[in-house]
N, C-alpha and C positions, 0 to 999 in steps of 0.2 A: 166278563169284561164287557163294557158298553162303549160304543163309538157313536159319534155324531158327525155327519158329513153334510156340508152345505154345497149348494150348486145354484147356478142361475146368474152369477155375477157377470159383468162385462162392461163394455163401453156403450154409453147412450148419450144422446144429445139432450141439452136442457129442454125441459118440457115433456120428455119421453117417459116411458114406463119400463119397469123390469119386475119380474117375480122371482124371489128367492125361495128356495126349498131347503129343508133340513130334515134328514131322516135319521132316526135313532135305531141302532141295531145291537145285537148281542143278548146277554142274559138279562132280560127286562121283566120285572113283575108288574110295575106300574109306573107311568109317567105322570108326574104332577105338573107343576108350572113349567112353561116353555117361554123362551124370550129371545129377542134379537138385540145385540149390542153392536156398536160400531166404533172404530178407531180411525180417526183421520191422521195424516202425517203430523208428527210433533204434538199430538194431543192425547188426552186420556181416553180410555175406553168408556163409552157412555151407553146407558140404556136407551134403546129406540122404542121397543114395544114389548109387552108381555101378555100372556094369556094363561089363565088358570085351567085346571082340569075340567071345571064346569063351564068354561067358555067366557069368563069375564076378562075384559081387556083393559090395558092402560097404554098410553102413548106419551112420548115426550112432547113438549109444546112445539118443538121445531118440526115435527112430522104430523101432528094432529090434523086430520082432514085430508091428508095426502097419502098416507100409508095405511094399510090394513093388515092386521095379523090374524091368521086363522090356523086351525089344526084339523088333522084327520086322525082321530084316535085309533081307528082300525088299522091304519098303515104306519103309525108312529111318526107322522109327518107334521111339521109346522111350516107355514108359508109366511112370506112377507111380500104383499103386493105394494109396489112403490110407484106412485103416479106423480105427475107434475114435478119431475125431478129437477133439482137445482145443483149448481156446481158445489155448493156447500154440503151436499149429500155424498160427495166423493169420500170413500173410506173403505176399509176392510170390514165386512160385516160378519159377525160371529153369532152362532146359535148356541144356546145353553139350555139345559133342561135339568130339573130335579127328578132323579130316577131311582126307583127302588129295585134292587136286585136280590136274588136269594142270598141269605146269610150276611147281608150288608144293610146298614141303615140307608135311608135316601141320601144320595150324594148329588152334587152339581157336576155335570159333565159339560165340556166345551168342544166345539168343532175347531177346525184349523183356520176357518175363515174363507170368505170369498170376496174378491176385490170388485167394487163398483166404482166406475169412473164416469163422471158426468161432465162432458166437454163437447164443444162444437169443433 
């Protein structure tokens, strides 16, 4: 069984910064793509940023230039550095990863989310 756990959310003022972390644990053979999604109240869950096993990254237009995704393969971690935060960034942020486990094909796993609130 594989689990993903996010941390680092909280309340921050507009213009501030936060760093989210997500750690994968359990029966893991290999972690492929990792990504962050977010869901604001009353809206759909949208992709924020993704990173491949080789380190290639993609970002949504709304966060490009302000957010940075990175990963530590040795520690099964993915990070989301969020700078110049705006009120529109307020959402629950979810981590997801494509993970291979023994006797299973690669599957997407999701964390339970961490709340980021940008407000003065």
